[in-house]
Biotite code that builds the C-alpha atoms (Angstrom):
import biotite.structure as struc

atoms = struc.array([
    struc.Atom([89.299, 92.352, 96.828], chain_id="A", res_id=1, res_name="UNK", atom_name="CA", element="C"),
    struc.Atom([88.102, 91.407, 100.269], chain_id="A", res_id=2, res_name="UNK", atom_name="CA", element="C"),
    struc.Atom([89.916, 90.379, 103.428], chain_id="A", res_id=3, res_name="UNK", atom_name="CA", element="C"),
    struc.Atom([88.045, 88.176, 105.901], chain_id="A", res_id=4, res_name="UNK", atom_name="CA", element="C"),
    struc.Atom([90.094, 89.524, 108.798], chain_id="A", res_id=5, res_name="UNK", atom_name="CA", element="C"),
    struc.Atom([92.957, 91.849, 109.720], chain_id="A", res_id=6, res_name="UNK", atom_name="CA", element="C"),
    struc.Atom([95.495, 89.000, 109.561], chain_id="A", res_id=7, res_name="UNK", atom_name="CA", element="C"),
    struc.Atom([94.576, 88.334, 105.909], chain_id="A", res_id=8, res_name="UNK", atom_name="CA", element="C"),
    struc.Atom([95.103, 91.985, 105.052], chain_id="A", res_id=9, res_name="UNK", atom_name="CA", element="C"),
    struc.Atom([98.449, 92.037, 106.899], chain_id="A", res_id=10, res_name="UNK", atom_name="CA", element="C"),
    struc.Atom([99.590, 88.950, 104.993], chain_id="A", res_id=11, res_name="UNK", atom_name="CA", element="C"),
    struc.Atom([98.617, 90.526, 101.665], chain_id="A", res_id=12, res_name="UNK", atom_name="CA", element="C"),
    struc.Atom([100.268, 93.841, 102.536], chain_id="A", res_id=13, res_name="UNK", atom_name="CA", element="C"),
    struc.Atom([103.498, 92.117, 103.598], chain_id="A", res_id=14, res_name="UNK", atom_name="CA", element="C"),
    struc.Atom([103.552, 90.099, 100.369], chain_id="A", res_id=15, res_name="UNK", atom_name="CA", element="C"),
    struc.Atom([103.432, 93.253, 98.208], chain_id="A", res_id=16, res_name="UNK", atom_name="CA", element="C"),
    struc.Atom([105.844, 95.427, 100.191], chain_id="A", res_id=17, res_name="UNK", atom_name="CA", element="C"),
    struc.Atom([103.644, 98.436, 99.355], chain_id="A", res_id=18, res_name="UNK", atom_name="CA", element="C"),
    struc.Atom([102.233, 101.197, 101.542], chain_id="A", res_id=19, res_name="UNK", atom_name="CA", element="C"),
    struc.Atom([98.532, 101.280, 102.496], chain_id="A", res_id=20, res_name="UNK", atom_name="CA", element="C"),
    struc.Atom([96.477, 104.211, 103.711], chain_id="A", res_id=21, res_name="UNK", atom_name="CA", element="C"),
    struc.Atom([92.881, 104.888, 104.685], chain_id="A", res_id=22, res_name="UNK", atom_name="CA", element="C"),
    struc.Atom([91.044, 108.050, 103.772], chain_id="A", res_id=23, res_name="UNK", atom_name="CA", element="C"),
    struc.Atom([87.769, 108.650, 105.596], chain_id="A", res_id=24, res_name="UNK", atom_name="CA", element="C"),
    struc.Atom([85.348, 110.703, 103.527], chain_id="A", res_id=25, res_name="UNK", atom_name="CA", element="C"),
    struc.Atom([82.013, 112.291, 104.237], chain_id="A", res_id=26, res_name="UNK", atom_name="CA", element="C"),
    struc.Atom([79.856, 115.343, 103.989], chain_id="A", res_id=27, res_name="UNK", atom_name="CA", element="C"),
    struc.Atom([81.154, 118.492, 105.623], chain_id="A", res_id=28, res_name="UNK", atom_name="CA", element="C"),
    struc.Atom([78.260, 118.146, 108.071], chain_id="A", res_id=29, res_name="UNK", atom_name="CA", element="C"),
    struc.Atom([80.199, 115.167, 109.505], chain_id="A", res_id=30, res_name="UNK", atom_name="CA", element="C"),
    struc.Atom([78.006, 112.476, 107.930], chain_id="A", res_id=31, res_name="UNK", atom_name="CA", element="C"),
    struc.Atom([80.477, 109.714, 107.083], chain_id="A", res_id=32, res_name="UNK", atom_name="CA", element="C"),
    struc.Atom([80.273, 108.148, 103.612], chain_id="A", res_id=33, res_name="UNK", atom_name="CA", element="C"),
    struc.Atom([82.954, 105.539, 104.131], chain_id="A", res_id=34, res_name="UNK", atom_name="CA", element="C"),
    struc.Atom([86.643, 104.796, 104.196], chain_id="A", res_id=35, res_name="UNK", atom_name="CA", element="C"),
    struc.Atom([88.847, 104.372, 101.153], chain_id="A", res_id=36, res_name="UNK", atom_name="CA", element="C"),
    struc.Atom([91.558, 101.741, 101.581], chain_id="A", res_id=37, res_name="UNK", atom_name="CA", element="C"),
    struc.Atom([94.291, 102.747, 99.159], chain_id="A", res_id=38, res_name="UNK", atom_name="CA", element="C"),
    struc.Atom([97.214, 100.665, 97.923], chain_id="A", res_id=39, res_name="UNK", atom_name="CA", element="C"),
    struc.Atom([100.080, 102.990, 96.959], chain_id="A", res_id=40, res_name="UNK", atom_name="CA", element="C"),
    struc.Atom([102.340, 101.718, 94.174], chain_id="A", res_id=41, res_name="UNK", atom_name="CA", element="C"),
    struc.Atom([105.509, 102.919, 95.866], chain_id="A", res_id=42, res_name="UNK", atom_name="CA", element="C"),
    struc.Atom([107.492, 100.223, 94.053], chain_id="A", res_id=43, res_name="UNK", atom_name="CA", element="C"),
    struc.Atom([106.528, 101.842, 90.707], chain_id="A", res_id=44, res_name="UNK", atom_name="CA", element="C"),
    struc.Atom([106.173, 105.549, 91.653], chain_id="A", res_id=45, res_name="UNK", atom_name="CA", element="C"),
    struc.Atom([108.207, 106.005, 94.857], chain_id="A", res_id=46, res_name="UNK", atom_name="CA", element="C"),
    struc.Atom([108.599, 109.796, 94.702], chain_id="A", res_id=47, res_name="UNK", atom_name="CA", element="C"),
    struc.Atom([104.948, 110.433, 93.836], chain_id="A", res_id=48, res_name="UNK", atom_name="CA", element="C"),
    struc.Atom([103.793, 108.111, 96.623], chain_id="A", res_id=49, res_name="UNK", atom_name="CA", element="C"),
    struc.Atom([106.146, 109.741, 99.137], chain_id="A", res_id=50, res_name="UNK", atom_name="CA", element="C"),
    struc.Atom([104.833, 113.194, 98.161], chain_id="A", res_id=51, res_name="UNK", atom_name="CA", element="C"),
    struc.Atom([101.197, 112.047, 98.519], chain_id="A", res_id=52, res_name="UNK", atom_name="CA", element="C"),
    struc.Atom([101.927, 110.307, 101.822], chain_id="A", res_id=53, res_name="UNK", atom_name="CA", element="C"),
    struc.Atom([103.509, 113.449, 103.286], chain_id="A", res_id=54, res_name="UNK", atom_name="CA", element="C"),
    struc.Atom([100.393, 115.473, 102.457], chain_id="A", res_id=55, res_name="UNK", atom_name="CA", element="C"),
    struc.Atom([98.150, 112.682, 103.707], chain_id="A", res_id=56, res_name="UNK", atom_name="CA", element="C"),
    struc.Atom([99.898, 112.454, 107.067], chain_id="A", res_id=57, res_name="UNK", atom_name="CA", element="C"),
    struc.Atom([100.168, 116.227, 107.558], chain_id="A", res_id=58, res_name="UNK", atom_name="CA", element="C"),
    struc.Atom([103.883, 116.427, 106.884], chain_id="A", res_id=59, res_name="UNK", atom_name="CA", element="C"),
    struc.Atom([103.644, 118.232, 103.535], chain_id="A", res_id=60, res_name="UNK", atom_name="CA", element="C"),
    struc.Atom([105.643, 121.267, 102.524], chain_id="A", res_id=61, res_name="UNK", atom_name="CA", element="C"),
    struc.Atom([104.704, 124.395, 104.482], chain_id="A", res_id=62, res_name="UNK", atom_name="CA", element="C"),
    struc.Atom([102.544, 122.260, 106.780], chain_id="A", res_id=63, res_name="UNK", atom_name="CA", element="C"),
    struc.Atom([99.995, 121.447, 104.067], chain_id="A", res_id=64, res_name="UNK", atom_name="CA", element="C"),
    struc.Atom([97.770, 118.424, 104.666], chain_id="A", res_id=65, res_name="UNK", atom_name="CA", element="C"),
    struc.Atom([94.782, 116.722, 103.066], chain_id="A", res_id=66, res_name="UNK", atom_name="CA", element="C"),
    struc.Atom([92.654, 116.328, 106.212], chain_id="A", res_id=67, res_name="UNK", atom_name="CA", element="C"),
    struc.Atom([89.725, 118.741, 106.073], chain_id="A", res_id=68, res_name="UNK", atom_name="CA", element="C"),
    struc.Atom([90.072, 119.511, 102.366], chain_id="A", res_id=69, res_name="UNK", atom_name="CA", element="C"),
    struc.Atom([87.127, 119.007, 100.010], chain_id="A", res_id=70, res_name="UNK", atom_name="CA", element="C"),
    struc.Atom([86.676, 116.973, 96.891], chain_id="A", res_id=71, res_name="UNK", atom_name="CA", element="C"),
    struc.Atom([86.051, 120.085, 94.821], chain_id="A", res_id=72, res_name="UNK", atom_name="CA", element="C"),
    struc.Atom([85.256, 118.538, 91.437], chain_id="A", res_id=73, res_name="UNK", atom_name="CA", element="C"),
    struc.Atom([83.096, 115.615, 90.392], chain_id="A", res_id=74, res_name="UNK", atom_name="CA", element="C"),
    struc.Atom([82.990, 114.702, 86.707], chain_id="A", res_id=75, res_name="UNK", atom_name="CA", element="C"),
    struc.Atom([80.135, 112.219, 86.466], chain_id="A", res_id=76, res_name="UNK", atom_name="CA", element="C"),
    struc.Atom([81.344, 108.872, 85.030], chain_id="A", res_id=77, res_name="UNK", atom_name="CA", element="C"),
    struc.Atom([84.882, 110.280, 84.987], chain_id="A", res_id=78, res_name="UNK", atom_name="CA", element="C"),
    struc.Atom([86.618, 111.132, 88.257], chain_id="A", res_id=79, res_name="UNK", atom_name="CA", element="C"),
    struc.Atom([86.365, 112.895, 91.581], chain_id="A", res_id=80, res_name="UNK", atom_name="CA", element="C"),
    struc.Atom([89.127, 115.379, 92.364], chain_id="A", res_id=81, res_name="UNK", atom_name="CA", element="C"),
    struc.Atom([90.422, 116.753, 95.644], chain_id="A", res_id=82, res_name="UNK", atom_name="CA", element="C"),
    struc.Atom([93.606, 117.738, 97.400], chain_id="A", res_id=83, res_name="UNK", atom_name="CA", element="C"),
    struc.Atom([93.605, 121.522, 96.982], chain_id="A", res_id=84, res_name="UNK", atom_name="CA", element="C"),
    struc.Atom([95.458, 122.200, 100.222], chain_id="A", res_id=85, res_name="UNK", atom_name="CA", element="C"),
    struc.Atom([95.458, 125.972, 99.734], chain_id="A", res_id=86, res_name="UNK", atom_name="CA", element="C"),
    struc.Atom([91.812, 127.025, 99.589], chain_id="A", res_id=87, res_name="UNK", atom_name="CA", element="C"),
    struc.Atom([89.783, 123.993, 98.495], chain_id="A", res_id=88, res_name="UNK", atom_name="CA", element="C"),
    struc.Atom([88.545, 125.580, 95.282], chain_id="A", res_id=89, res_name="UNK", atom_name="CA", element="C"),
    struc.Atom([90.696, 123.644, 92.838], chain_id="A", res_id=90, res_name="UNK", atom_name="CA", element="C"),
    struc.Atom([92.543, 126.839, 91.922], chain_id="A", res_id=91, res_name="UNK", atom_name="CA", element="C"),
    struc.Atom([94.925, 126.965, 94.874], chain_id="A", res_id=92, res_name="UNK", atom_name="CA", element="C"),
    struc.Atom([98.646, 127.016, 94.079], chain_id="A", res_id=93, res_name="UNK", atom_name="CA", element="C"),
    struc.Atom([100.736, 125.615, 96.945], chain_id="A", res_id=94, res_name="UNK", atom_name="CA", element="C"),
    struc.Atom([103.952, 126.949, 95.393], chain_id="A", res_id=95, res_name="UNK", atom_name="CA", element="C"),
    struc.Atom([105.546, 123.613, 94.503], chain_id="A", res_id=96, res_name="UNK", atom_name="CA", element="C"),
    struc.Atom([105.338, 121.100, 91.668], chain_id="A", res_id=97, res_name="UNK", atom_name="CA", element="C"),
    struc.Atom([106.097, 117.441, 91.266], chain_id="A", res_id=98, res_name="UNK", atom_name="CA", element="C"),
    struc.Atom([107.803, 116.051, 88.143], chain_id="A", res_id=99, res_name="UNK", atom_name="CA", element="C"),
    struc.Atom([105.952, 113.356, 86.186], chain_id="A", res_id=100, res_name="UNK", atom_name="CA", element="C"),
    struc.Atom([107.656, 110.240, 87.525], chain_id="A", res_id=101, res_name="UNK", atom_name="CA", element="C"),
    struc.Atom([106.258, 107.527, 85.247], chain_id="A", res_id=102, res_name="UNK", atom_name="CA", element="C"),
    struc.Atom([103.172, 106.687, 83.221], chain_id="A", res_id=103, res_name="UNK", atom_name="CA", element="C"),
    struc.Atom([103.495, 102.946, 83.858], chain_id="A", res_id=104, res_name="UNK", atom_name="CA", element="C"),
    struc.Atom([100.214, 102.663, 85.801], chain_id="A", res_id=105, res_name="UNK", atom_name="CA", element="C"),
    struc.Atom([97.184, 102.860, 83.518], chain_id="A", res_id=106, res_name="UNK", atom_name="CA", element="C"),
    struc.Atom([93.769, 104.392, 84.141], chain_id="A", res_id=107, res_name="UNK", atom_name="CA", element="C"),
    struc.Atom([92.153, 101.043, 83.336], chain_id="A", res_id=108, res_name="UNK", atom_name="CA", element="C"),
    struc.Atom([89.442, 100.724, 85.994], chain_id="A", res_id=109, res_name="UNK", atom_name="CA", element="C"),
    struc.Atom([87.412, 102.587, 88.573], chain_id="A", res_id=110, res_name="UNK", atom_name="CA", element="C"),
    struc.Atom([89.359, 103.398, 91.733], chain_id="A", res_id=111, res_name="UNK", atom_name="CA", element="C"),
    struc.Atom([92.710, 104.407, 90.199], chain_id="A", res_id=112, res_name="UNK", atom_name="CA", element="C"),
    struc.Atom([94.451, 107.166, 92.194], chain_id="A", res_id=113, res_name="UNK", atom_name="CA", element="C"),
    struc.Atom([96.428, 109.743, 90.193], chain_id="A", res_id=114, res_name="UNK", atom_name="CA", element="C"),
    struc.Atom([97.911, 113.213, 90.465], chain_id="A", res_id=115, res_name="UNK", atom_name="CA", element="C"),
    struc.Atom([96.074, 116.047, 88.737], chain_id="A", res_id=116, res_name="UNK", atom_name="CA", element="C"),
    struc.Atom([98.060, 118.659, 86.852], chain_id="A", res_id=117, res_name="UNK", atom_name="CA", element="C"),
    struc.Atom([97.310, 121.923, 85.071], chain_id="A", res_id=118, res_name="UNK", atom_name="CA", element="C"),
    struc.Atom([97.372, 120.318, 81.628], chain_id="A", res_id=119, res_name="UNK", atom_name="CA", element="C"),
    struc.Atom([101.112, 120.604, 81.067], chain_id="A", res_id=120, res_name="UNK", atom_name="CA", element="C"),
    struc.Atom([103.855, 118.089, 81.912], chain_id="A", res_id=121, res_name="UNK", atom_name="CA", element="C"),
    struc.Atom([105.526, 118.238, 85.327], chain_id="A", res_id=122, res_name="UNK", atom_name="CA", element="C"),
    struc.Atom([102.879, 120.498, 86.900], chain_id="A", res_id=123, res_name="UNK", atom_name="CA", element="C"),
    struc.Atom([101.292, 118.235, 89.533], chain_id="A", res_id=124, res_name="UNK", atom_name="CA", element="C"),
    struc.Atom([101.292, 119.762, 93.007], chain_id="A", res_id=125, res_name="UNK", atom_name="CA", element="C"),
    struc.Atom([98.868, 118.532, 95.672], chain_id="A", res_id=126, res_name="UNK", atom_name="CA", element="C"),
    struc.Atom([95.645, 117.794, 93.809], chain_id="A", res_id=127, res_name="UNK", atom_name="CA", element="C"),
    struc.Atom([94.717, 114.212, 93.005], chain_id="A", res_id=128, res_name="UNK", atom_name="CA", element="C"),
    struc.Atom([91.768, 112.359, 91.557], chain_id="A", res_id=129, res_name="UNK", atom_name="CA", element="C"),
    struc.Atom([90.194, 108.919, 91.744], chain_id="A", res_id=130, res_name="UNK", atom_name="CA", element="C"),
    struc.Atom([88.701, 107.431, 88.588], chain_id="A", res_id=131, res_name="UNK", atom_name="CA", element="C"),
    struc.Atom([85.043, 106.446, 88.516], chain_id="A", res_id=132, res_name="UNK", atom_name="CA", element="C"),
    struc.Atom([85.523, 104.398, 85.324], chain_id="A", res_id=133, res_name="UNK", atom_name="CA", element="C"),
    struc.Atom([88.377, 103.446, 82.978], chain_id="A", res_id=134, res_name="UNK", atom_name="CA", element="C"),
    struc.Atom([89.916, 106.630, 81.528], chain_id="A", res_id=135, res_name="UNK", atom_name="CA", element="C"),
    struc.Atom([92.511, 105.547, 78.939], chain_id="A", res_id=136, res_name="UNK", atom_name="CA", element="C"),
    struc.Atom([92.564, 109.094, 77.524], chain_id="A", res_id=137, res_name="UNK", atom_name="CA", element="C"),
    struc.Atom([94.582, 110.104, 80.622], chain_id="A", res_id=138, res_name="UNK", atom_name="CA", element="C"),
    struc.Atom([97.270, 107.443, 80.124], chain_id="A", res_id=139, res_name="UNK", atom_name="CA", element="C"),
    struc.Atom([100.594, 109.126, 79.381], chain_id="A", res_id=140, res_name="UNK", atom_name="CA", element="C"),
    struc.Atom([99.273, 112.491, 80.614], chain_id="A", res_id=141, res_name="UNK", atom_name="CA", element="C"),
    struc.Atom([98.725, 112.014, 84.356], chain_id="A", res_id=142, res_name="UNK", atom_name="CA", element="C"),
    struc.Atom([100.743, 109.973, 86.852], chain_id="A", res_id=143, res_name="UNK", atom_name="CA", element="C"),
    struc.Atom([98.611, 107.195, 88.334], chain_id="A", res_id=144, res_name="UNK", atom_name="CA", element="C"),
    struc.Atom([100.180, 105.788, 91.492], chain_id="A", res_id=145, res_name="UNK", atom_name="CA", element="C"),
    struc.Atom([97.659, 103.708, 93.433], chain_id="A", res_id=146, res_name="UNK", atom_name="CA", element="C"),
    struc.Atom([94.235, 102.137, 93.606], chain_id="A", res_id=147, res_name="UNK", atom_name="CA", element="C"),
    struc.Atom([91.306, 101.546, 95.899], chain_id="A", res_id=148, res_name="UNK", atom_name="CA", element="C"),
    struc.Atom([91.773, 98.037, 97.200], chain_id="A", res_id=149, res_name="UNK", atom_name="CA", element="C"),
    struc.Atom([88.451, 96.742, 98.485], chain_id="A", res_id=150, res_name="UNK", atom_name="CA", element="C"),
    struc.Atom([84.840, 96.428, 97.395], chain_id="A", res_id=151, res_name="UNK", atom_name="CA", element="C"),
    struc.Atom([83.893, 98.513, 100.434], chain_id="A", res_id=152, res_name="UNK", atom_name="CA", element="C"),
    struc.Atom([86.169, 101.313, 99.181], chain_id="A", res_id=153, res_name="UNK", atom_name="CA", element="C"),
    struc.Atom([84.611, 101.166, 95.709], chain_id="A", res_id=154, res_name="UNK", atom_name="CA", element="C"),
    struc.Atom([81.148, 101.328, 97.299], chain_id="A", res_id=155, res_name="UNK", atom_name="CA", element="C"),
    struc.Atom([82.161, 104.485, 99.191], chain_id="A", res_id=156, res_name="UNK", atom_name="CA", element="C"),
    struc.Atom([83.483, 105.924, 95.912], chain_id="A", res_id=157, res_name="UNK", atom_name="CA", element="C"),
    struc.Atom([80.140, 105.140, 94.270], chain_id="A", res_id=158, res_name="UNK", atom_name="CA", element="C"),
    struc.Atom([78.313, 107.012, 97.064], chain_id="A", res_id=159, res_name="UNK", atom_name="CA", element="C"),
    struc.Atom([80.606, 109.982, 96.480], chain_id="A", res_id=160, res_name="UNK", atom_name="CA", element="C"),
    struc.Atom([79.909, 109.874, 92.737], chain_id="A", res_id=161, res_name="UNK", atom_name="CA", element="C"),
    struc.Atom([76.145, 110.053, 93.314], chain_id="A", res_id=162, res_name="UNK", atom_name="CA", element="C"),
    struc.Atom([76.235, 113.375, 95.181], chain_id="A", res_id=163, res_name="UNK", atom_name="CA", element="C"),
    struc.Atom([74.589, 116.172, 93.156], chain_id="A", res_id=164, res_name="UNK", atom_name="CA", element="C"),
    struc.Atom([76.834, 118.875, 91.707], chain_id="A", res_id=165, res_name="UNK", atom_name="CA", element="C"),
    struc.Atom([76.415, 122.554, 90.950], chain_id="A", res_id=166, res_name="UNK", atom_name="CA", element="C"),
    struc.Atom([77.109, 124.107, 87.529], chain_id="A", res_id=167, res_name="UNK", atom_name="CA", element="C"),
    struc.Atom([80.876, 124.073, 88.226], chain_id="A", res_id=168, res_name="UNK", atom_name="CA", element="C"),
    struc.Atom([80.965, 120.295, 88.916], chain_id="A", res_id=169, res_name="UNK", atom_name="CA", element="C"),
    struc.Atom([81.367, 120.965, 92.642], chain_id="A", res_id=170, res_name="UNK", atom_name="CA", element="C"),
    struc.Atom([79.633, 118.379, 94.854], chain_id="A", res_id=171, res_name="UNK", atom_name="CA", element="C"),
    struc.Atom([76.791, 119.770, 96.950], chain_id="A", res_id=172, res_name="UNK", atom_name="CA", element="C"),
    struc.Atom([76.748, 119.022, 99.795], chain_id="A", res_id=173, res_name="UNK", atom_name="CA", element="C"),
    struc.Atom([80.513, 119.302, 100.078], chain_id="A", res_id=174, res_name="UNK", atom_name="CA", element="C"),
    struc.Atom([82.456, 116.040, 100.495], chain_id="A", res_id=175, res_name="UNK", atom_name="CA", element="C"),
    struc.Atom([85.617, 116.337, 102.595], chain_id="A", res_id=176, res_name="UNK", atom_name="CA", element="C"),
    struc.Atom([88.525, 114.223, 103.746], chain_id="A", res_id=177, res_name="UNK", atom_name="CA", element="C"),
    struc.Atom([87.570, 113.780, 107.392], chain_id="A", res_id=178, res_name="UNK", atom_name="CA", element="C"),
    struc.Atom([90.690, 111.856, 108.388], chain_id="A", res_id=179, res_name="UNK", atom_name="CA", element="C"),
    struc.Atom([93.572, 110.057, 106.735], chain_id="A", res_id=180, res_name="UNK", atom_name="CA", element="C"),
    struc.Atom([96.342, 107.828, 107.997], chain_id="A", res_id=181, res_name="UNK", atom_name="CA", element="C"),
    struc.Atom([98.937, 105.299, 106.985], chain_id="A", res_id=182, res_name="UNK", atom_name="CA", element="C"),
    struc.Atom([98.014, 101.812, 108.170], chain_id="A", res_id=183, res_name="UNK", atom_name="CA", element="C"),
    struc.Atom([100.798, 99.653, 106.686], chain_id="A", res_id=184, res_name="UNK", atom_name="CA", element="C"),
    struc.Atom([103.631, 99.619, 107.269], chain_id="A", res_id=185, res_name="UNK", atom_name="CA", element="C"),
    struc.Atom([103.012, 101.258, 110.599], chain_id="A", res_id=186, res_name="UNK", atom_name="CA", element="C"),
    struc.Atom([104.554, 104.740, 110.636], chain_id="A", res_id=187, res_name="UNK", atom_name="CA", element="C"),
    struc.Atom([107.667, 105.106, 112.768], chain_id="A", res_id=188, res_name="UNK", atom_name="CA", element="C"),
])
């Protein structure tokens, strides 16, 4: 989806009633790869979206926030995972969990945003992933709650997916969330 101007985006956003955020990503060396414009399905998964938004805006439990955290796992042709707010390794336990709210949103295309868990129900915490391709095997197992909205966002995701990885599927060079903010509706 493309918007010729800011007014077109505003009109679309108002028509959906959903929340929109941008996540700027790049190499740890500060080289910017792009911005991900994300549509949060807060009409379908309100609690999951609220939880994600708090971490995105730096208002998470115990002061946890996504800014500065790496995408610690890249499964080629699968997904890229980030959001370990504890130590960035993918093993950090922030000390809280989020119940599985709904499995209504399917992993049916590249750019779907979902919460990662430890393989058991109701164990999502802060980590999330973005699909690089349809992943129907995750339907009913992980809570998907948003999507990348624009072609530009999908192009940035593609750049992220092309970064080489080490033996542990960790992108090298490291890709981090450089900045993140809510853009619609404007935060109060």
